[in-house]
C-alpha positions as CSV (number, residue, x, y, z in Angstrom):
1,S,0.0,0.0,0.0
2,P,1.1,3.6,-0.4
3,Y,1.2,4.0,3.4
4,E,3.5,1.0,3.8
5,L,5.8,2.2,1.0
6,Y,6.1,5.7,2.6
7,W,6.6,4.6,6.1
8,R,8.5,1.3,5.4
9,P,10.5,1.8,2.2
10,V,12.5,-1.0,0.8
11,D,15.7,1.1,0.6
12,I,17.2,4.6,1.1
13,E,16.6,5.5,-2.6
14,T,12.9,4.7,-2.3
15,A,12.6,6.6,1.0
16,L,14.1,9.7,-0.5
17,F,12.1,9.4,-3.8
18,L,8.8,9.3,-1.9
19,G,9.4,12.4,0.2
20,N,11.7,14.0,2.6
21,A,13.5,11.6,4.8
22,V,15.9,12.2,7.7
23,L,18.6,9.5,8.1
24,F,20.6,8.8,11.2
25,D,23.3,6.2,12.0
26,A,22.0,4.1,14.8
27,R,23.1,1.4,17.2
28,I,20.6,-1.5,17.3
29,E,19.6,-2.4,20.8
30,T,17.7,-5.3,22.3
31,V,14.6,-3.2,22.1
32,G,14.7,-0.3,19.6
33,V,17.7,1.8,18.5
34,S,19.9,4.5,19.9
35,C,21.1,7.5,17.9
36,V,21.9,11.2,18.4
37,L,18.2,11.7,19.3
38,G,18.5,9.1,22.1
39,R,16.6,5.8,22.4
40,L,13.8,5.4,19.8
41,A,11.3,2.7,19.2
42,A,12.0,0.6,16.1
43,E,11.3,-2.9,14.8
44,T,14.7,-4.5,14.7
45,G,13.8,-8.2,14.0
46,S,16.9,-10.3,14.7
47,R,19.4,-7.6,13.6
48,S,22.2,-6.4,15.8
49,G,25.1,-4.0,15.5
50,S,24.6,-0.8,13.6
51,G,22.3,0.4,10.9
52,T,20.6,3.4,9.4
53,I,17.2,4.7,10.6
54,M,14.8,6.8,8.7
55,L,12.4,9.4,10.2
56,R,10.1,11.6,8.3
57,P,10.3,15.4,9.1
58,E,6.7,15.4,10.3
59,Q,7.6,13.0,13.1
60,F,9.7,15.6,14.9
61,R,8.2,17.7,17.8
62,L,9.9,20.9,18.9
63,S,9.5,22.3,22.4
64,P,11.0,25.2,24.3
65,V,11.7,22.8,27.2
66,G,13.0,19.3,27.4
67,P,13.2,16.4,27.3
68,G,14.7,15.9,23.9
69,L,17.8,16.7,21.9
70,E,18.8,20.4,22.2
71,A,19.1,22.1,18.8
72,G,19.2,25.6,17.4
73,I,17.0,26.8,14.6
74,E,19.1,27.7,11.6
75,D,16.5,28.4,8.9
76,I,12.8,28.4,8.4
77,D,11.0,27.8,5.0
78,F,7.4,29.0,5.4
79,R,5.0,26.9,3.2
80,G,1.6,28.0,4.3
81,A,0.1,25.6,6.7
82,Q,3.5,24.0,7.4
83,C,7.0,25.2,7.7
84,V,10.3,23.3,7.2
85,V,12.7,24.1,10.0
86,T,16.5,23.4,9.7
87,L,18.0,22.4,13.0
88,L,21.5,22.1,14.2
89,A,22.4,20.0,17.2
90,K,25.9,20.1,18.7
91,Q,27.3,17.4,20.9
92,G,30.9,17.9,21.7
93,D,32.7,18.3,18.4
94,A,30.0,16.6,16.4
95,E,27.3,18.6,14.6
96,T,24.1,17.1,13.3
97,R,21.9,19.1,10.9
98,F,18.4,17.9,9.9
99,T,15.0,19.2,9.0
100,A,11.6,19.1,10.8
101,Q,8.2,19.9,9.4
102,V,5.9,21.8,11.9
103,P,2.6,23.5,11.7
104,S,3.1,27.2,10.8
105,V,1.1,28.2,13.9
106,E,3.9,26.7,15.9
107,Q,6.7,28.3,13.9
108,P,9.8,29.0,16.0
109,Q,12.2,31.8,15.2
110,I,15.7,31.6,13.7
111,G,18.1,31.5,16.6
112,D,15.7,29.8,19.0
113,V,16.9,26.8,21.0
114,V,14.4,24.0,21.1
115,F,14.3,20.4,22.3
116,V,13.5,17.8,19.7
117,S,11.5,14.7,20.4
118,V,10.1,12.0,18.0
119,K,6.5,10.9,17.6
120,G,6.2,7.3,16.4
121,P,8.8,4.7,15.7
122,A,11.9,5.1,13.6
123,F,12.2,2.8,10.7
124,L,15.4,0.7,10.5
125,L,16.3,0.5,6.9
126,P,17.1,-2.9,5.4
127,S,20.9,-3.7,5.3
128,P,22.4,-2.9,1.9
129,G,23.1,-5.9,-0.3
């Protein structure tokens, strides 16, 4: 079904072809995965080790208070009912830049610091090959 294809694509190329996708390296845990965003729910089957997870930009929730990953707002692209927000999270020397899609009535301002959480599970992409 289109729903399954969008939320559970067969590979990275399909994920990106069907819409915006945010990819993170992740460590596969006994239950779920861990990445820069913390521990997230994900179906892992019998896999272990590391992999790539996909989140859709509409899964991110931004809040002025925690919990969540602290990130700064770098850019905002207003698109009517929605806006695409570019976020930058810094952890030590590492920087992670990604986008979130939020309702325009909740539009933050460039320079704001927000806490990012995730609604719904991450999708652990199939191993290449």
